[in-house]
N, C-alpha and C positions, 0 to 999 in steps of 0.2 A: 504493500500500500504506500502511496506517495505520502511523504512526511509533510503535514500541513504547517509545521513550525519552521521548516528549513528556509533559510534566506540565501546563503552563499557559502563557498569554501574559501578560507583565507590561508595564504601561505606565510610562514614566519620562520626566521632563522635565529637560532640561539647556539652560540659556541660552535658554529659551522655545521650544526644539525639543521636540516631543512624539515620543517614540520608543517602539517596541514590541520586545519580546524574547521569543521562544519559549524556554522554559526546560525543561531535562531534569531528571527526578528523580535522575539519576546525577551531576549536576554541582553544584558549590558554589552555595548560595543560590538554590535552585529556587523558593522561595516568593515572594521579592521581591528587589529589588536590595539587597544587604547594606549595613549602616550604614558599614562601612569604605570601600566603593567610593563611596558617596554623599558621604562626608566628603572623600575624596581629590579627587573632581570638584568639590566645593564650593570648594576652594582655587584652582580655575582660573576661577571666576566673574569675578574682576577682571582676569584675565590674557587678553591677546589671543592666542588659540591660533593665529591665522593666521601668526604668526611662525615656527611650527614647520613646516618643509617635509617633514620625514620623522620619523615617530613609531614607536616600538616599544612595544607592549603585551605585557609579559612575564607569562605565566600568565594568558591572556586569559579562561578560562572560556567562557561562552557569548557574551561580547563587549561588555558594557555600557560599559567604559572606552574602548576603542579606537573603537568605533562612535560613541559620543557625541562624541568629539573629531573624528572624520571628518565627521559631520553638520554640526558647527559650523565645520569647516575643510575644505571639499570639495576644495581643491587639494592638500591634504597627501597624501603617500604613507604609508599606515599598514600596518605589519607587525604581525600578531597571532599569538603562538606559545603553545603549551601542550604538556605531555607527554602529555595525554589527547587521543586522536584524536576522541572525541566532542565535546570542547570546540571544536576548530577546525571540525568539521562544523557545529555549531550557530552558531558565529561567522559562517561563510559564509552560512548560512541567514538569520541575523538581519541581516547586511549587506544582503542582497537585500530583506528585509522592510522595511528603512529606506531603500532606494533608493540605496545607496552601494556602492562596490567597495573591498575591502581584500585584502591578501595574508595568508592564514591558513594556517599549517602547523605541523608538529610540531617541538618542540625540547626537549631536556633542559637546562634553564638556557639558557645562550647557545650551547650546542654546535652547533646547526644554524641559528643566525641568519645570514642570508645577506649582510647588509650591515654596515658599520662606520662609518657616517657619519650617525647619527640626531641630530636636534636635541633630541628629547625621548624619554626612556625612562621608562615609567610602569608601576607594578605594585602590586597588592594582595598583599603578601608573605605566604605561608602561615606559620603559627606553628610547625609541627612538622617542620622540614626538617633540623634539626641545625646545630651551630655552623659546621662547615666549609662546608656548602652555603649557609647564610645569608650568610657572608662572601663567597662566590662571587657570589651574587645582588646583593649591595650594591656590591661593589668592582669586579667584572669588567665592569661596565657601561662602565668607562673605555676598554675596548678596542673599544667599538661606538658611541661618541658623539663628536660634534664638540667642538672645543676649548671653545666657549662653550655647549655643550649642557647641558640640565637633566635631572636624574634626580628623579623624584617618586614617593614610595612611601607606603603606609599600612601600619601594623603594629598588632597588638593589644597590650594592656598587658603580657601575659606575656613578650614579647620586647623591649619598648621599651628597657630598660636595656642589653640585649645589643647592640641596634642602635646605640645611642648610643656604646657602647664601641668597636664596630667602625669606625664613621665617624670617631670622634675619633682612632683609632690611625693613620689614614692622613693624613699631612701634606699631601697634595695635595687633600684634601676641604675644601670650604667649605660649611657648612650655611647656606642662604639663608632657609629657613623651617622652623620647628618649631611645630606647632599641635596641641594636644591636646583631646580630648573624653573623656568617660567611656567607657573601653573601647578607644579608638584614638588613635594619634598619626600625624600626617602630617609627613613630612620632604621638603623640596626641597633638593637639594644639587648642587654642581658640582665638577669637577676643575680646579684652576687651573693645572696644568702639562700641557703637551701630552704625550701618551702614544703611543709607537710601536705601531701596530697589530700584532697578532700572533695566530696561531692559538691557541686555548685550548679544549681539550677536557676539560671537568670530569670526565666519566665515566672517561676514560682515566687521569687523575691520581689516582683512588681516592677522590674526595671523598664518594662515596656508599657506600663499602665499610664493612661492619660486622664481619665475622669470616670466617675460613676454616674450612670444615667438611669432614668426611669423610662420604661417602655410599656405601653398599654396595648392590649389586643384582646378582643372579644370579652371585654369586661374584667380582664385580669391584669394586674400590675406586675411587671418584672423589673428587677434591678440587675444591671450588668456593668461590669468594668470594661471600658473600651481602651484600646491601645493606640500608641503612635504607629505610623506607617501603614495604617488601614483607614479607608474612608468611613464616613458616617460615625465619627467618634462622638459627636454631640447632636447631630440633626440627621434625620432620615432623608434620603434622596427621594425625589419624585417617583423614581422607578420602584423603590422599595415600598413606598406608600401605595402605589398602584397595585403592586403584587399582593400586599396585605389585604386590600379591598377585594381583589380577585379571589384570594384564598377564603376570605370570610363569606363569599357568595356560594362556595361549594358545600355540598352536603357533609355534615360532621359525622362521618363514619369512623369508628375505631379501626386502625390499621395495624397489621403485624409489623410492617417496616416502612420506613421512608428514607430515600436517598436524597441528600442535598449536595449539590455541586456548586462550589464557590460560596461558602456561607458567610464570608467576610467577618463582621464583628459579632454575629450570632443572632441578630434580630429575626431573620428568616427561620432559623432553626427553632427558636422559642415559639414563634407563631405556629410552626408545623407541630411542635409538641403539644401545644394547647388545642389545636384544631382536630388533629387526627388521633391523639392519645396513643401513639405507636409504642409497641413493645420494644422496638429497636430503631435507633437512628444511626444511619451510616453517613458520615461526612467525608467528602472528597474535595481536595483542593491541592494545588501545586504550591501554595504558600503555607508553610508549616505554622507560621504565627497565626494565621486565620483559623487553622484547625484547633490550635491550643486555646485561643480566646473563645471560640464557639463552644468547645467542650467545657470550659470553665463556666460559661454562661448557663449551659444546660444543668450542670451539677449544682451551681449556686441557686438555681431556681427549682430544685427538688427532683431533677431527673437522675436516674441511677447511672453511675459511671460504668457499671458492668453492661449497660444496655447501649453504650456508645461505641461505635467502631470507626476508627480513623483510617483513611487511605490517603497518604501523602503522595500524590501523583498528578500528572498533567492531563490525563485522559480518564476514561470511564471503564477501562478494562478491569473489571472486578473478578475475583476468583470464580472458577466454574461452579455453577450451582447457586450463586448468590442472586436471588430475584427479589424484586420489591413491588409493592402495590402502588406506591406513589414515588414519582421522580420529580424533583424540583431542581431546575437548572438556572442559575443566574449567569447569563452569557456575557463574556467580556467583549468589548468593541475592538475594532481594528484588526480582526483576524481574517483569514482568507475564507472563501466559500467552502473550500475543502475541509477547513477546521469545523465549521458548523455542520457539514455533512457527517463528519466523523463523530461528533458529539451526538447527533440525532441517531445515527446507526447504533452507537454503543449504548445509548439510553434505552433504545428499543430492545436490545439484547438482554438487558437486565430487568426488564419490566414483565410482570406477570400478565397473563391474559386478562383483558378488561381492566387493566390498571390505568392510571392517569398520569399524564406528563404535564407539567406546568413550567413554561419558560418565561423569563423576563429579561429585558434588555432595552436598548434604544429602539425606537420604532423602525429605524433603518435595518437593524439586525433581525428583528422579528419578521420584517417583510421578506428579507432574504430567506429566513427559515420557512416561512409560509410558502414561498415559491418553490422551494425544494420539496416540501411535502406534497403540494398540488401536482408537481411535475411527475412524481413517482406513481400516483394513482393507486396507492396501496390502501388497505383498509384502515386508514388513520382518520378518524373523525375530528374535525376542528370544532370543538364545543363552543368556544367563545374566544374573541380577541378584543382586548380593551386598549385604548390609547389615551394618553394624557401628557401634555407638555413635552412632546418629543419622546416619551417613553411608552412601551407597550408590554403587555403580557398576553400569552396565548395558552389555552388549555386544550390538550389533545386527549382523546380517549378511543375506546373500541379498538384496541390493538389486538391483532392476531399474532401470537408469539411465533417467532421463526425458529 
């Protein structure tokens, strides 16, 4: 099947190794390897990378940093993590493209990093993570690195002073290298005191939390903690409000299970919990932070943690045999027609006979989806479509399982 996320293949050279990277339009720097990454790797040109037996690439994207180091140091064990499931999907794809093997998996900061004895932790630090998360990314590396290990980062000018202040505030940090170019600064630093390894879950400590909001649906009041880096932290979008009205208009039958694709801050999941009273809620999102915040919202409002299933992935290919009576999909914008066809096909595959599908997005996207459905002339009944202020929802039913 054609990859609906693929944009182009990029060629890149590191220490005379010519590498290739498939890039996705949904991931950072899809046009070329960004300047910050190039400058970070440039500081390793005079460094013998083979001294690093275990490397962690934090926030790996589609993999240029970790894979470049792995190609130059084939004996190293390289872990590559990202909150975005599409990122580690592409990292694994690009590792194979460059004939190397790496461990790529999802993690929110260091929360899901499986080892604590890396010789090198390296990262292109994003600019808009907030002060608390930035401090976590810079300093909590000490719980995952060997005594003489090296941390290497690149940051944009907008946060370089903040980074300097954070590193300078920790007496155990020694900056080995600080090198600047227009737009970027690279830091290499070490922790000169041994640190007792400990479990550190950044999400659980509230580093990402933004505010506590009140959300009302079908006569019930819900409280939920919203987070930075996700939309609708204090006000619902017109699209979500329209979706809630659409859901409220449907029959309130108890369901065994509901699948929710792209739950964001958790409002949609709470509404589905209230309306369908499902025994099981399955959350699917490529953003690990959205999964965690939605899971917390459900638990905080009385839903059993044992009844929540998380799938950190960019598509809807669930394990064989997993079927649902209700599928709710919040569709992102600016994707290809092939992407929406893929999501429609995969949602039908996991839907039980006579189940219902509810999609919400901009009116442009729902129109594309509706055209796809009508062109297929399959037994998919469009129950209703509603529009409001450029947003739409569509309810589909009478599905014959394939």
